[in-house]
C-alpha positions as CSV (number, residue, x, y, z in Angstrom):
1,M,112.8,95.4,194.7
2,A,112.0,94.0,191.3
3,K,108.7,94.8,189.5
4,S,106.2,92.0,188.8
5,P,105.7,91.1,185.2
6,A,103.5,93.3,183.0
7,W,100.8,90.7,182.7
8,Q,100.2,90.9,186.5
9,R,100.0,94.7,186.5
10,K,97.5,97.2,185.0
11,E,99.9,98.1,182.1
12,G,99.6,94.5,180.7
13,K,95.9,94.3,180.9
14,S,93.5,95.5,178.2
15,K,90.6,97.8,179.3
16,S,88.2,95.8,177.2
17,G,89.2,92.5,178.8
18,G,92.1,90.1,178.7
19,L,95.8,90.9,178.2
20,N,97.2,93.4,175.7
21,A,100.2,92.6,173.5
22,K,102.6,93.8,176.2
23,G,100.9,91.6,178.8
24,R,100.9,88.5,176.5
25,A,104.6,89.1,175.7
26,S,105.6,89.3,179.3
27,Y,103.6,86.2,180.2
28,N,105.2,84.2,177.4
29,K,108.6,85.4,178.5
30,S,108.2,84.8,182.2
31,T,106.4,81.4,182.1
32,G,107.5,80.0,178.7
33,G,103.9,80.0,177.6
34,N,102.5,80.7,174.1
35,L,99.5,83.0,174.6
36,K,97.8,84.2,171.5
37,P,95.4,87.2,171.0
38,P,91.6,86.6,171.2
39,V,89.7,85.4,168.1
40,S,86.5,87.2,167.2
41,K,83.8,85.7,165.0
42,E,85.1,87.5,161.9
43,E,88.7,86.2,162.4
44,A,87.3,82.7,163.1
45,K,85.7,82.6,159.6
46,K,89.1,82.9,158.0
47,S,90.8,80.0,159.7
48,P,89.3,76.7,160.9
49,K,92.2,76.4,163.5
50,S,91.3,79.7,165.1
51,A,87.6,78.9,164.9
52,A,88.2,75.7,166.9
53,R,90.3,77.7,169.4
54,R,87.5,80.2,169.8
55,K,84.9,77.5,170.3
56,S,87.0,75.8,172.9
57,F,87.6,79.1,174.8
58,C,84.0,80.1,174.8
59,S,82.7,76.8,176.1
60,R,85.4,76.7,178.8
61,M,84.8,80.3,179.9
62,K,81.0,79.9,179.9
63,G,81.3,76.9,182.2
64,M,83.6,78.9,184.5
65,K,81.2,81.8,184.6
66,K,78.3,79.5,185.5
67,K,80.2,77.5,188.2
68,L,82.9,79.8,189.7
69,T,81.3,83.3,189.8
70,S,78.8,84.8,192.1
71,S,75.5,86.2,190.7
72,K,76.9,89.7,191.3
73,T,80.0,89.0,189.2
74,A,78.1,87.1,186.5
75,N,75.8,90.1,185.9
76,D,78.4,92.8,186.2
77,P,79.3,94.0,182.6
78,N,82.7,95.2,183.9
79,S,83.8,91.9,185.4
80,R,86.9,90.5,183.9
81,I,85.1,87.3,182.8
82,N,82.4,89.2,181.0
83,K,84.9,91.5,179.3
84,A,86.8,88.4,178.0
85,L,83.6,86.8,176.7
86,R,82.7,90.0,174.9
87,K,86.2,90.2,173.4
88,W,85.9,86.7,172.0
89,D,82.3,87.3,170.8
90,C,81.0,84.5,173.0
């Protein structure tokens, strides 16, 4: 039986939210995608392109959090969505 890709398993996920480098690489390989690492506020100041990417991600994820999560998940600091928002400094 073949293993599932790393991005679907614990070894491809970052403890602080999102995917780690191994998870992004396995996702890109298996789906043909082009995932990039998160952009923090400091990194966004260096490049307008990454700043726009960060702004887009934050607005999209805040909308998902508002509409698609329960109040329990929205207030849980260890939920995947809250970890991702923290990682991106949203």
